[in-house]
Biotite code that builds the C-alpha atoms (Angstrom):
import biotite.structure as struc

atoms = struc.array([
    struc.Atom([87.411, 98.575, 133.651], chain_id="A", res_id=1, res_name="MET", atom_name="CA", element="C"),
    struc.Atom([86.484, 95.428, 131.172], chain_id="A", res_id=2, res_name="ASN", atom_name="CA", element="C"),
    struc.Atom([87.000, 95.429, 127.600], chain_id="A", res_id=3, res_name="GLY", atom_name="CA", element="C"),
    struc.Atom([89.977, 94.135, 124.764], chain_id="A", res_id=4, res_name="THR", atom_name="CA", element="C"),
    struc.Atom([93.109, 96.080, 124.527], chain_id="A", res_id=5, res_name="ILE", atom_name="CA", element="C"),
    struc.Atom([95.861, 95.191, 122.099], chain_id="A", res_id=6, res_name="THR", atom_name="CA", element="C"),
    struc.Atom([99.388, 95.151, 123.720], chain_id="A", res_id=7, res_name="ALA", atom_name="CA", element="C"),
    struc.Atom([102.767, 94.530, 122.131], chain_id="A", res_id=8, res_name="ILE", atom_name="CA", element="C"),
    struc.Atom([105.165, 92.138, 124.026], chain_id="A", res_id=9, res_name="TYR", atom_name="CA", element="C"),
    struc.Atom([109.139, 93.634, 124.314], chain_id="A", res_id=10, res_name="GLU", atom_name="CA", element="C"),
    struc.Atom([111.687, 92.701, 126.611], chain_id="A", res_id=11, res_name="ASN", atom_name="CA", element="C"),
    struc.Atom([109.553, 90.661, 128.953], chain_id="A", res_id=12, res_name="GLY", atom_name="CA", element="C"),
    struc.Atom([106.743, 93.200, 129.407], chain_id="A", res_id=13, res_name="VAL", atom_name="CA", element="C"),
    struc.Atom([103.260, 93.798, 127.725], chain_id="A", res_id=14, res_name="LEU", atom_name="CA", element="C"),
    struc.Atom([103.166, 97.129, 126.628], chain_id="A", res_id=15, res_name="ARG", atom_name="CA", element="C"),
    struc.Atom([99.214, 98.357, 125.657], chain_id="A", res_id=16, res_name="PRO", atom_name="CA", element="C"),
    struc.Atom([99.064, 100.487, 122.688], chain_id="A", res_id=17, res_name="LEU", atom_name="CA", element="C"),
    struc.Atom([96.858, 103.236, 124.449], chain_id="A", res_id=18, res_name="THR", atom_name="CA", element="C"),
    struc.Atom([96.320, 104.091, 127.439], chain_id="A", res_id=19, res_name="PRO", atom_name="CA", element="C"),
    struc.Atom([94.323, 101.788, 130.533], chain_id="A", res_id=20, res_name="LEU", atom_name="CA", element="C"),
    struc.Atom([93.027, 104.468, 133.570], chain_id="A", res_id=21, res_name="GLY", atom_name="CA", element="C"),
    struc.Atom([93.843, 101.682, 135.919], chain_id="A", res_id=22, res_name="LEU", atom_name="CA", element="C"),
    struc.Atom([94.822, 103.127, 139.027], chain_id="A", res_id=23, res_name="PRO", atom_name="CA", element="C"),
    struc.Atom([98.830, 101.948, 139.984], chain_id="A", res_id=24, res_name="GLU", atom_name="CA", element="C"),
    struc.Atom([99.592, 98.714, 140.943], chain_id="A", res_id=25, res_name="HIS", atom_name="CA", element="C"),
    struc.Atom([96.163, 97.410, 139.774], chain_id="A", res_id=26, res_name="THR", atom_name="CA", element="C"),
    struc.Atom([95.793, 93.724, 139.299], chain_id="A", res_id=27, res_name="GLN", atom_name="CA", element="C"),
    struc.Atom([94.061, 92.381, 136.234], chain_id="A", res_id=28, res_name="VAL", atom_name="CA", element="C"),
    struc.Atom([94.146, 89.130, 134.576], chain_id="A", res_id=29, res_name="GLU", atom_name="CA", element="C"),
    struc.Atom([94.578, 89.163, 131.165], chain_id="A", res_id=30, res_name="LEU", atom_name="CA", element="C"),
    struc.Atom([93.521, 86.504, 128.035], chain_id="A", res_id=31, res_name="GLN", atom_name="CA", element="C"),
    struc.Atom([95.835, 85.638, 125.550], chain_id="A", res_id=32, res_name="LEU", atom_name="CA", element="C"),
    struc.Atom([94.846, 85.661, 122.103], chain_id="A", res_id=33, res_name="ILE", atom_name="CA", element="C"),
    struc.Atom([97.249, 85.928, 119.098], chain_id="A", res_id=34, res_name="GLN", atom_name="CA", element="C"),
    struc.Atom([95.972, 87.324, 115.888], chain_id="A", res_id=35, res_name="PRO", atom_name="CA", element="C"),
    struc.Atom([94.953, 85.743, 112.660], chain_id="A", res_id=36, res_name="VAL", atom_name="CA", element="C"),
    struc.Atom([97.168, 86.746, 110.078], chain_id="A", res_id=37, res_name="ALA", atom_name="CA", element="C"),
    struc.Atom([94.705, 88.502, 107.584], chain_id="A", res_id=38, res_name="ALA", atom_name="CA", element="C"),
    struc.Atom([95.309, 86.018, 104.850], chain_id="A", res_id=39, res_name="GLU", atom_name="CA", element="C"),
    struc.Atom([94.751, 83.154, 106.800], chain_id="A", res_id=40, res_name="ASP", atom_name="CA", element="C"),
    struc.Atom([91.296, 84.840, 107.795], chain_id="A", res_id=41, res_name="GLU", atom_name="CA", element="C"),
    struc.Atom([90.122, 84.872, 104.146], chain_id="A", res_id=42, res_name="ARG", atom_name="CA", element="C"),
    struc.Atom([91.332, 81.551, 103.470], chain_id="A", res_id=43, res_name="GLN", atom_name="CA", element="C"),
    struc.Atom([89.111, 80.851, 106.415], chain_id="A", res_id=44, res_name="GLN", atom_name="CA", element="C"),
    struc.Atom([86.479, 82.756, 105.092], chain_id="A", res_id=45, res_name="VAL", atom_name="CA", element="C"),
    struc.Atom([86.583, 81.249, 101.698], chain_id="A", res_id=46, res_name="ARG", atom_name="CA", element="C"),
    struc.Atom([86.225, 77.814, 102.921], chain_id="A", res_id=47, res_name="GLN", atom_name="CA", element="C"),
    struc.Atom([83.625, 78.782, 104.591], chain_id="A", res_id=48, res_name="VAL", atom_name="CA", element="C"),
    struc.Atom([81.572, 79.650, 101.502], chain_id="A", res_id=49, res_name="LEU", atom_name="CA", element="C"),
    struc.Atom([82.946, 76.929, 99.289], chain_id="A", res_id=50, res_name="ILE", atom_name="CA", element="C"),
    struc.Atom([81.652, 74.226, 102.172], chain_id="A", res_id=51, res_name="THR", atom_name="CA", element="C"),
    struc.Atom([78.283, 76.097, 102.591], chain_id="A", res_id=52, res_name="ALA", atom_name="CA", element="C"),
    struc.Atom([77.919, 76.272, 98.649], chain_id="A", res_id=53, res_name="GLY", atom_name="CA", element="C"),
    struc.Atom([78.016, 80.339, 98.317], chain_id="A", res_id=54, res_name="LEU", atom_name="CA", element="C"),
    struc.Atom([80.945, 79.943, 96.162], chain_id="A", res_id=55, res_name="ILE", atom_name="CA", element="C"),
    struc.Atom([83.226, 77.731, 94.225], chain_id="A", res_id=56, res_name="ARG", atom_name="CA", element="C"),
    struc.Atom([86.703, 77.353, 94.471], chain_id="A", res_id=57, res_name="PRO", atom_name="CA", element="C"),
    struc.Atom([88.855, 79.295, 91.740], chain_id="A", res_id=58, res_name="GLN", atom_name="CA", element="C"),
    struc.Atom([90.904, 77.635, 89.151], chain_id="A", res_id=59, res_name="THR", atom_name="CA", element="C"),
    struc.Atom([94.169, 78.154, 87.988], chain_id="A", res_id=60, res_name="ILE", atom_name="CA", element="C"),
    struc.Atom([94.044, 79.010, 84.222], chain_id="A", res_id=61, res_name="ALA", atom_name="CA", element="C"),
    struc.Atom([96.578, 78.337, 81.839], chain_id="A", res_id=62, res_name="GLU", atom_name="CA", element="C"),
    struc.Atom([98.709, 81.403, 81.115], chain_id="A", res_id=63, res_name="VAL", atom_name="CA", element="C"),
    struc.Atom([99.010, 81.661, 77.087], chain_id="A", res_id=64, res_name="PRO", atom_name="CA", element="C"),
    struc.Atom([101.987, 82.258, 75.262], chain_id="A", res_id=65, res_name="GLU", atom_name="CA", element="C"),
    struc.Atom([102.947, 86.055, 74.745], chain_id="A", res_id=66, res_name="PRO", atom_name="CA", element="C"),
    struc.Atom([102.099, 86.944, 71.127], chain_id="A", res_id=67, res_name="ILE", atom_name="CA", element="C"),
    struc.Atom([105.263, 87.508, 68.894], chain_id="A", res_id=68, res_name="SER", atom_name="CA", element="C"),
    struc.Atom([106.004, 91.041, 67.709], chain_id="A", res_id=69, res_name="GLU", atom_name="CA", element="C"),
    struc.Atom([105.646, 89.516, 64.349], chain_id="A", res_id=70, res_name="ALA", atom_name="CA", element="C"),
    struc.Atom([102.254, 88.302, 64.630], chain_id="A", res_id=71, res_name="ALA", atom_name="CA", element="C"),
    struc.Atom([101.367, 92.035, 66.929], chain_id="A", res_id=72, res_name="LEU", atom_name="CA", element="C"),
    struc.Atom([102.490, 94.015, 64.120], chain_id="A", res_id=73, res_name="ASP", atom_name="CA", element="C"),
    struc.Atom([99.983, 91.821, 61.055], chain_id="A", res_id=74, res_name="ALA", atom_name="CA", element="C"),
    struc.Atom([97.038, 92.368, 63.799], chain_id="A", res_id=75, res_name="ALA", atom_name="CA", element="C"),
    struc.Atom([98.120, 95.869, 63.612], chain_id="A", res_id=76, res_name="THR", atom_name="CA", element="C"),
    struc.Atom([98.601, 96.493, 60.113], chain_id="A", res_id=77, res_name="GLN", atom_name="CA", element="C"),
    struc.Atom([95.271, 94.104, 59.543], chain_id="A", res_id=78, res_name="ALA", atom_name="CA", element="C"),
    struc.Atom([93.090, 96.502, 62.013], chain_id="A", res_id=79, res_name="LEU", atom_name="CA", element="C"),
    struc.Atom([94.460, 99.840, 60.844], chain_id="A", res_id=80, res_name="GLY", atom_name="CA", element="C"),
    struc.Atom([93.186, 98.959, 57.406], chain_id="A", res_id=81, res_name="GLN", atom_name="CA", element="C"),
    struc.Atom([89.559, 97.815, 58.601], chain_id="A", res_id=82, res_name="THR", atom_name="CA", element="C"),
    struc.Atom([89.038, 101.008, 59.507], chain_id="A", res_id=83, res_name="GLY", atom_name="CA", element="C"),
    struc.Atom([87.832, 102.406, 63.228], chain_id="A", res_id=84, res_name="PRO", atom_name="CA", element="C"),
    struc.Atom([87.098, 99.937, 65.157], chain_id="A", res_id=85, res_name="LEU", atom_name="CA", element="C"),
    struc.Atom([83.432, 101.472, 66.453], chain_id="A", res_id=86, res_name="SER", atom_name="CA", element="C"),
    struc.Atom([83.192, 100.898, 62.405], chain_id="A", res_id=87, res_name="ASP", atom_name="CA", element="C"),
    struc.Atom([83.308, 97.296, 62.141], chain_id="A", res_id=88, res_name="LEU", atom_name="CA", element="C"),
    struc.Atom([81.285, 97.063, 65.152], chain_id="A", res_id=89, res_name="ILE", atom_name="CA", element="C"),
    struc.Atom([78.113, 98.587, 64.007], chain_id="A", res_id=90, res_name="ILE", atom_name="CA", element="C"),
    struc.Atom([78.507, 96.391, 60.636], chain_id="A", res_id=91, res_name="ALA", atom_name="CA", element="C"),
    struc.Atom([79.109, 93.460, 62.764], chain_id="A", res_id=92, res_name="ASP", atom_name="CA", element="C"),
    struc.Atom([75.459, 94.148, 64.665], chain_id="A", res_id=93, res_name="ARG", atom_name="CA", element="C"),
    struc.Atom([73.568, 95.504, 61.093], chain_id="A", res_id=94, res_name="GLU", atom_name="CA", element="C"),
    struc.Atom([75.281, 92.238, 59.434], chain_id="A", res_id=95, res_name="GLY", atom_name="CA", element="C"),
    struc.Atom([76.919, 93.381, 56.933], chain_id="A", res_id=96, res_name="ARG", atom_name="CA", element="C"),
])
């Protein structure tokens, strides 16, 4: 049997997560590869894509200041007096 299996190391013993189908006392050779964390893998892929010029690095935008309750109320009042938003969009498209 050749292939890759997943095992957990507990109390000094490697425990396969699936049955191996080997006769008892079969000697095997192990190659240990510790899994890469998903976030590390994403960072590596992102860096390769940036280096290849396929994507640009993300820039962090400044977080806008929250709108005050008074400003929100004023905007609500102004929008309420103009009618439905769809009418405003249609009027804007028609140049009215």
